[in-house]
Residue frames relative to the residue before (quaternion, step in Angstrom):
aa qw qx qy qz dx dy dz
M 1.0000 0.0000 0.0000 0.0000 0.00 0.00 0.00
D 0.5372 -0.6263 0.4690 0.3149 3.59 -1.00 0.86
S 0.4797 -0.7005 0.4471 0.2817 3.59 -0.82 0.98
N 0.6244 0.5366 -0.3430 0.4523 3.62 1.21 -0.30
K 0.5684 0.5979 -0.3848 0.4139 3.59 1.22 -0.29
K 0.5563 -0.5752 0.4820 0.3569 3.55 -1.26 0.54
K 0.4496 -0.6845 0.5014 0.2791 3.58 -0.92 0.88
P 0.4620 -0.6965 0.4699 0.2838 3.59 -0.88 0.88
N 0.3127 -0.7445 0.5640 0.1728 3.54 -1.17 0.71
T 0.7682 0.2400 -0.1375 0.5774 3.58 1.23 -0.38
I 0.6427 -0.5022 0.4001 0.4179 3.55 -1.29 0.29
Q 0.6228 0.5477 -0.3391 0.4440 3.58 0.99 -0.81
E 0.6568 0.4973 -0.3066 0.4768 3.60 0.91 -0.89
Y 0.6270 0.5401 -0.3358 0.4500 3.57 1.00 -0.82
I 0.6895 0.4759 -0.2823 0.4673 3.58 0.79 -1.03
D 0.6632 0.5186 -0.3069 0.4439 3.59 0.90 -0.89
S 0.6635 0.5213 -0.3047 0.4418 3.60 1.13 -0.56
Q 0.6066 0.5826 -0.3433 0.4180 3.60 1.28 -0.21
E 0.6513 -0.4871 0.4025 0.4201 3.55 -1.32 0.26
P 0.6536 -0.5612 0.3378 0.3792 3.62 -1.05 0.74
I 0.6728 0.4954 -0.3265 0.4421 3.64 0.82 -0.85
K 0.6648 0.4915 -0.3045 0.4731 3.59 1.06 -0.69
R 0.5794 0.6095 -0.3685 0.3964 3.58 1.08 -0.74
E 0.6278 0.5564 -0.3366 0.4279 3.57 0.93 -0.90
Y 0.6983 0.4579 -0.2690 0.4799 3.59 0.86 -0.94
L 0.6460 0.5231 -0.3209 0.4540 3.57 0.98 -0.80
Y 0.6306 0.5131 -0.3287 0.4806 3.60 1.02 -0.74
Q 0.6350 0.5243 -0.3346 0.4581 3.60 0.97 -0.78
I 0.6520 0.5038 -0.3112 0.4735 3.57 0.93 -0.90
K 0.6495 0.5211 -0.3126 0.4570 3.59 0.89 -0.96
T 0.6595 0.5172 -0.3101 0.4488 3.61 0.89 -0.91
I 0.6563 0.4999 -0.3091 0.4732 3.60 0.89 -0.90
L 0.6809 0.4893 -0.3006 0.4545 3.59 0.84 -0.93
Q 0.6323 0.5261 -0.3348 0.4597 3.61 1.02 -0.72
E 0.6522 0.5085 -0.3157 0.4653 3.59 1.04 -0.73
V 0.7257 0.4412 -0.2398 0.4703 3.56 0.91 -0.93
L 0.7838 0.2702 -0.1178 0.5467 3.57 0.98 -0.88
K 0.0659 -0.8724 0.4840 0.0186 3.55 0.81 1.08
D 0.7567 0.3907 -0.2056 0.4822 3.61 0.93 -0.83
A 0.4885 0.6851 -0.4285 0.3292 3.59 1.23 -0.07
Q 0.4363 -0.6391 0.5639 0.2885 3.51 -1.23 0.58
K 0.2494 -0.7548 0.5895 0.1433 3.55 -1.14 0.67
R 0.1831 0.7833 -0.5737 0.1540 3.56 -0.87 0.97
I 0.4566 -0.5996 0.5512 0.3580 3.51 -1.35 -0.08
S 0.0846 0.7736 -0.6207 0.0954 3.55 -0.79 1.05
W 0.8148 0.0784 -0.1162 0.5625 3.56 -0.85 0.98
G 0.6558 -0.5419 0.2960 0.4343 3.59 1.16 0.63
M 0.6783 0.4654 -0.2722 0.4992 3.58 1.31 0.17
P 0.5717 -0.5363 0.4732 0.4020 3.58 -1.21 0.44
T 0.0239 -0.8176 0.5718 -0.0637 3.54 -0.85 1.04
F 0.1734 -0.7226 0.6589 0.1170 3.54 -1.16 0.76
C 0.0552 0.8245 -0.5571 0.0825 3.57 -0.81 1.00
K 0.0536 -0.7122 0.6974 0.0600 3.52 -1.41 0.41
D 0.8135 -0.0881 -0.0146 0.5747 3.56 -0.20 1.29
R 0.7765 0.0350 0.0043 0.6292 3.59 1.03 -0.84
N 0.6139 -0.5228 0.4221 0.4144 3.54 -1.25 0.29
I 0.2610 -0.7604 0.5784 0.1382 3.56 -0.94 0.96
I 0.7947 -0.1373 0.1526 0.5713 3.56 0.77 -1.07
H 0.1650 -0.7390 0.6461 0.0955 3.53 -1.17 0.76
F 0.0216 -0.7621 0.6414 0.0857 3.56 -1.28 0.31
A 0.0062 0.8167 -0.5742 0.0569 3.55 -1.08 0.69
A 0.3760 -0.6857 0.5772 0.2353 3.51 -1.25 0.60
T 0.1019 -0.7515 0.6484 0.0672 3.54 -1.06 0.82
K 0.7357 -0.4004 0.2847 0.4663 3.56 -1.25 -0.06
T 0.8251 0.2660 -0.0994 0.4885 3.60 0.92 -0.88
H 0.8162 0.0824 -0.0359 0.5708 3.61 1.17 -0.22
I 0.3726 -0.6510 0.5909 0.2969 3.53 -1.39 -0.03
G 0.1969 -0.8130 0.5426 0.0761 3.54 -0.75 1.07
L 0.1956 -0.7203 0.6530 0.1285 3.52 -1.25 0.66
Y 0.0895 -0.8049 0.5866 0.0038 3.56 -0.76 1.04
L 0.1155 -0.8452 0.5218 -0.0025 3.53 -0.16 1.37
G 0.2831 -0.6996 0.6276 0.1912 3.48 -1.20 0.70
P 0.7280 -0.4334 0.2900 0.4451 3.61 -1.24 0.17
K 0.6327 0.5417 -0.3361 0.4396 3.61 1.02 -0.76
A 0.6185 0.5396 -0.3471 0.4537 3.63 1.02 -0.71
I 0.6369 0.5223 -0.3309 0.4605 3.57 0.94 -0.82
E 0.6364 0.5247 -0.3187 0.4671 3.61 0.99 -0.83
I 0.6899 0.4947 -0.2821 0.4469 3.57 0.80 -1.04
F 0.7274 0.4309 -0.2563 0.4685 3.59 0.77 -0.98
E 0.5765 0.5734 -0.3824 0.4389 3.59 1.14 -0.51
K 0.6506 0.5163 -0.3062 0.4653 3.59 1.01 -0.82
I 0.6961 0.4800 -0.2631 0.4646 3.58 1.00 -0.83
C 0.7776 0.4072 -0.1785 0.4446 3.56 0.88 -0.99
F 0.8045 0.2798 -0.1355 0.5062 3.60 1.04 -0.60
């Protein structure tokens, strides 16, 4: 994100501030996380969209060349139950 841009306060603002091609993927990630983590709080933490319950569970972010997912130990537990 350009350092002259206003920093986003919400996940929606974060996604809207990205390039159109990245927005599509970010919306998909947000939708999946909302379905799986229904009770999680949504916020910006460390400058990234974050889902949390008492602690950060998972962050995601767009970079120049890719979209990153940054999982905490709780995310691994949650997704392990769903996927395996």
